[in-house]
N, C-alpha and C positions, 0 to 999 in steps of 0.2 A: 581558472575563468571565473572573470569579475561577476559576471550578468547574476551569474547564480550563488544561489541563499545553501551554506552548508549546515549550516545548526539552525537547529529549531526550537522553542519551547513552545508546547500550545498543549489545551485542551482540545479533545475531540468527540464531538455528540454524532451518532449516525442515526439515520431513519431510513428504515424501507417504505417507498413510494409508489403505490400503484398507479397507472396512468391517469387516472382523472383527479387525485390529490398531486398527483404531480403539477398536472394542467391550473390547477386551480392557485397553488401555491405560485409559480411560475408569475401570475395573471398578478396575486398580493402583491409577489415581491419588485415589480415592474416601478423603477426612478428608485430603489433603494437599493437595489446591487447592480453591479454593471460586471459584463462578460468580461476576461482580463485580455491582455492580449496574442495568449494565443490560441482563442476560442476554444475549439472542440479539437482534442488529440488523443490519438490513439498512446495509451501509456502499455509498456510489456514489461513485467515482472519475471525473473528465476529467482525463487527462494530457495535458498541453502538452508540445509538440516544435517542429521544424524542419519546412520541408515537405521535406525530404532525410531526415526522422528521425536528428537528427544524434545526441541524447540517447541515445536506446536503441540504437539500433549498435553506440555507444563502450561503453555500459553490456554491451553480449553480450560484447565484446571483453575482458571481465574486466579495468580497467585496477587500479591502485591507488587513482585515487581518479575517482569519479563522482558522477553528482547527478540528480534529476527534480523537477521541476516537475506540483501537479497541484494539481485544485481539489477538495475532498473534501463530504461531507454526509450524513449519518445520516438514511437513511428519504429521501422524495422533497422536497424543498424547495420552499417556496413564497417570491415575491420577497422577503418580508420574513424570511426565516429567519436565521440563524445557521448558515454555512458555516466551511471553512476552506481558507485559500491556506497550502499545505505544500510548503517543499523540503528535499525528503532529500538528505543524502547520505554517502555511505560511504567511509573512508580508512582503507585497511591492515586491512580486515573492521569496522572500527564504526562502526554507524551514528549520523548526528547528523540529527537534524532539529526542524527548525523553522516554528511553524505561526502565523499572523496569522487570529483570526477576525475576523469583519463577516458583515453582511448579502449575499446572493447578489446585490443588484445593484451594491452597490459591488463585491465582488470582481469580478464581469466587468469594470468599470470599469476597476478596478487592474488585469487581468492585460491589461486590452487595450491599457492606458496612457494611459489618458483621465482617470485620477482622479491629479490633481495629491498631490506627498506635501507633509504641510503639517510646518509647522516641531516639528509634537511628536509624527510619525511614529516607530512605536519602532525599534530597530535590526533585529531581526527583518521588519520592511516594508522597508526602506533594504536590507536584502541580498536580498530578494525581487526589490524592483523595480533591482538591477543585475545581477542576472539573467536578466531581462527584455532590460535593454537591448546585454547583451552577444550574447545568442543573437538573429539576425539571424529576423525573421519567426514567433516562437514564437507557435502558437494551438495550438485543444484539438485530439488528434489521437486521442483513443481514450478512447471510454466504458469502463469497468471497476467492474463490483459485483461482491456477493458475501457471505453472510450468516455472520456472524460468532457465536461465540460464547467471549467474553473470562473470565479465572479467575487467579485469582491464590493466591500459595501461602500457608498459615495461618500458618506460623511463619517465612516470609519475602516479607513484602508486597510487594519490590523483583523478587521473583520473578510474572513474565506469562506465560501461555498462550494462545495464541487460535488456534480450530478454524475457517475458512474452506471452506465447501462451497457450492455451486451458483456458480461462479465465472461470472460473465459476460461477454461484450466486445460491446463496437460498434463500427464508426466511423461510423457514419450520425446523427442527429439528437445531434448533442454540446452537448446539454444537459440539464444535471442534474432539470428540472423535466419530458423527455420520458418517467421512467419507467422501471421496471426489465425489461431484456428484452436478448435478445442470444444470440449461439453459447457455446455451453457448453465453456468449454478443458476441463476433466478430466473424467475417466470417471464413470459413472454410480458415486456412490457412494462418493469418491474426496473427502476431506479434505485440505486442508494446513494443518497444526502449525505453530505460530512459537512457538519458547521466546525469549522478550526477557529477558535479565538483564544488570543495572551491570556485574558481575566471570565469572568462573569459573561454572560448571554446579554445582551441587548434588551432591553424592554421592550420596546417596540415588535422585535423578534421573536421571543417569548410569546406575545399576546397572539400574532398572527397563527405561530403554532398550534398553540392553546385554539384557538378558534376551531381551526381546523381539525384537532383532535390527531396532531402530527406529536407521536410520543416517541423517545430514545429507545433502539435494540442497540443488543450486543452482539455484534457482528466483524466477522473478519472475513475477508476473501479466502486466506490460505486455508484460515481454520474452518470455514465451511465448506469448502472444495474436496478438503481430507475425512470430512466427517461423512460428506454424499459417497467417497471413495468406500469408507468404511461398511454402510447401509448398504451398500451394493454387491459389497464381497471383494474389494478389490483393493485394499489397504497393502498393498505395496507395490511398490514402481521401483524404476528401473536404480534407485537410489536407496527409498523411503518407503513408507507406505503413500488417502485423498479422499423444514429446516430452518429455521432459525429457534433458538437462539446458538449463534456460534461467536462464541470471546471474543472480542478485540484485541 
């Protein structure tokens, strides 16, 4: 489906914003960024991991290279809705994301390795298929959803800023069709801001963040939820084991 971008290479910086900081930052960014065509969207993810939570445990150790595999939808999908199988890699601070779009039925079969790759399969599908074969017994580990408002730079469309709120997670009913519900990851009023750029931070934006004393944090939604589960003694899920800082 041509309207979707399937390959990303960028630097991502994350910031946790209380309500007052978010409001002041929003005021300062007026005229510099514009909300994208999708506006506010509900994003749902199923993270895949091994029975011993290998992927997230390695990620939390902050290695030079790490990767995550997830199934993503925008809103609650139907069986024939377009969803995305995403492989997200991070190497020396640079994020590389590959994603393949297919229907929910196809995606489940693909992730369960019941859908054989066709000769015309894309390079991205082959790469994800290799990961599925490399890690033993990969399966659904955690549901994570959030409400996202996305914007881009008016003078620099390559600049992307997103604000995520109401981040929820659960380790039961790991099906995108099961609805949006779960335990809140952040305290009330908090938002996660992500600044996504192809290169260096624009000077005007760096100046605003410095003026407002807004500094980057190491944070991962899946990692944060996993750590919360461990802290509450619930580090085991139906498939795997789930406040700042959490490694990104």
